[in-house]
N, C-alpha and C positions, 0 to 999 in steps of 0.2 A: 504494500500500500504506500503510494508516494505521500510525503508530507512536505510542508513548506515552513521555512524558518525566517523569523525576523529578529535582527539584532540591533539594539539601540545602545550605542557606545557613548555614555555621558561622562562628565567629569567626576561624579561621585559613584556611579554604578554602571555596570553593563547589564542590560536587561535582554532576556531572550524569550521568545514565544514560538511555539510550534502549533500549526493548525493542520487539519486533515483536508481531504478533497472537497468537503462541504463547507470549509471555512470555520469548522468548530475547533475551539481551543483544546489541544491535547495536554499542554503543559506550559508553565512559565517559570522563569528563574530571574532573580535579582542578585547580582554579585558585586561587591565593592570594587571599584576600579583600581584604587591604590596607585602606587608609583609605576607599575608595569602593566600598561593596558593590554599588551599582547597576551600576557598570562591570564588576565581577567576575562578577555574575550574567549580564550580557549576554555576556561573554566565554565563560563556562562553557556557556551555551546555544548560542552560535555554534560552539564547538569540538566539542561532543558531536554536533551535527547534521552538521558537516563530516565527522567520523570515521565516522558512520553512512552518509554518502552520501545524505542526504535533506534536503529543504527544510522551512521552517516550515509550508508549506501541507499537508504530510503529517502533521503532529503533531495527532492526534485529541484529546489531553487532556494537561494538565500538572498534576501534583500537587507542591506545594512543602512542604518541611519544614525544620526547623532554626530557630535563633533569628531569622533574617531572612526567614522564609517569607512574611510579609505584604508584603515588598517585591517579590515576583515578580508581574509583570503578566501578565494573560491566563491565570492559573491556574484550573483547574476547582475546586480547593479547597486549603486548607491542612490538613495532617494532622500530629499530634504526632510528635516524634522517636521516642518510645517505640514507637508503633504501626508506624512505618516501619522501624525497626531490627529489630523482631521479625519483620516480614514479609520483610525482606531476608535475614536470616540463615537463616531456614527455607528460603528458595529455594536458598541456597548450601550449607548444612549442615543437611539436614532433621532430623537427630537431636537438634539443639540444644534443651536444656531451660533453660539459663541463659546469658544473654549479658551480658558485661561490655563496656561501651563507654566508652572514654576518649578524649575529643576535645580540642579546643583550650582550652576553659575550663570544662568540666564532665565529670563521670563519672556513669555509670548502671549499675545492675544490674537486669536484666530477667528475670523468671521467666516461662517460656512454657509454656502448656498443650499437651497432645498435639494438639489441633486447631489450634494455631498462634496462638490468642488470648493476650493478655497476662494472666497470673494475678496478678502483683504487680510492683512496681518500686520502686526507691529511687534518688534522684538527689542529687548534690552539685553545686549550681550557685551556691553562696554565695561561693566563693573558688576561686582557680586552683590550689590545692595538688594536686599529683599529676597535673596535666593537661599538655597539650602546651606551654602557656605556661610552666609550671613547669620543664619539661625544657629549654626554650629558655633560660630565665634561668640554670639551672645550667650548661648548656653554655658560655654566655658567661663565667661565673665561672671555668670551667676552661680557657677559651680554646680550646674545641673546637667542632666542629659537632654538631648534634643527631645526625647520622648516625654520628659517631664513637663515641657513647656505647654503642651496642648491643653491640659486641663486646668492649669494654674489660674488662667484669667477669667474663668467662668463666673466667679463671684466678685470680680474686680469692678470698682465704680468707674474707672476710666479717668483717673485724675492725673496721670502722668503722660506727658507728651515729649517725644524725642525730637530734638532739634536737628539731628543729622542722620542721614541714611548711609553715609560713608562707613564702611565696616570698621575702620580704625578709629574714627572719631566717635562712632556710636558705642564702641566697646569702652572707650574712655568715659563716655557719658554714663553708661550703665554702672561702671565702677563708682563713679561719683555719686550717683543716686543711691547706691547701696550704702556708701559711707555716710550719706546724709540721713539715712534711716527710712528711706522709701520702702514700702512693702514690696516683696518680690512679685506678688501677683499683680500689683499695679504696674510694675516695670514691664512684666511680660505682656500685659494688656497694651501698654504703650508701644512695645515692639511690634505686636501683631497689627495694631492700628496703623503704625507707620508703614509696614509692608503693604497693607491694604490700600492706603492712600497713594503710595507710589504705583501700585498695580492698577488702581483706578485710572490714573493718568494715561497708562498704556492702553487700557481698554477703550477709553473715550476716543482714542485716535482711530479706531476701526469701527466703533459703535457709539456715536454721540448720544443716541437714545437707546435705552435697553427695553423700551416698551414692547411687549409681545415676544421678546427673545427668550429662548430657553438656554440658560447658561450652565456650563459644566466646568469642572476643574480637573486637571491631570498633573502628573509630576510628583516627585517624592514629598514635596511640601504639602500636598493635598492630604497626606496622612495626619497633618497637624490640624485638629478640629478647631483650635483657637484661631488660626489664620483663616480657615474657611468661614468661621463666624464673623470675623472682622471684615473680610472681603464682602460677605453678604450685606453687612451693614453699610459699607462704603458704596456698593453698587445699588443698593436698594432693591435687591431681588434674591430669591432663593438660588442656591448653587448646588447642583447635583454632582456627586463624587462617585465614580465607579469603585468596585471592590478592590481593585489593584491599580490605583491611579498611576503608579510609576512604570507600568508595563504598557500603557496606551500606545506609545510610539512604536514599540516592538511588535505589538499586535497589528498595527497598521502596516508595518513593514512585511509581516508574515502574510497578510491578506493580499498585499500588492505582489508578493512573490508568487502566490497562488494564481493571481490573475495573469501576470506576465508569462508564467510558465505555460498556462493554457493558451495564450496568444501565440507563443512560439511553436506550439504543437499544431495549431490550426492552419 
């Protein structure tokens, strides 16, 4: 039975998805990228095949995406993250008109047409402000894990505002707030609100009005319920999050691999 693989090579993780001939997900894997992405790519590929219970010989096509996509050997093609994320989210949440993707080192807002094609997108890839790396740095400053952040702001009043989104300056600001006696939950709420405000500016570049739009979120940061809540407040709309938001790009890549392999056979 032929299968199709998508690999999304990001700065923090290498994500793999395998689908069958019907486009059904057989397995997924998320592996930390680390300092050697070639090793992480090999591990992600090995894990996702093992979980699917198939061998390399059964892989009919591989599509790679993400910043490290050109490092994937034996790929049928490399496809942009924008295209793969749009394809992946529509497979999981078909009503999605607007996708916000916050990954390890960049953020994207993608406007999707009714037919699933990309209508417009905006991307922040010039700095890590508001991304997974930003949250990691803030968690370190608070002596917490990234996982600890998501629930801490639920009971916060929202009395803390961060003045800088630069990772270096924000970290210094967080340390000063702790020294001044600010409650950790209020600082975390301020961090999440700052990320949401920055992301809101990105979203408005592709969707000035969100009226009638179904909005979803992907990327590793979507695991943080606090950021999702803050972004929902900033955008003024509910935000849908799929079960495995960090694998949306890899899923889109796998589905594109299936389609392109079929085209090459016809």
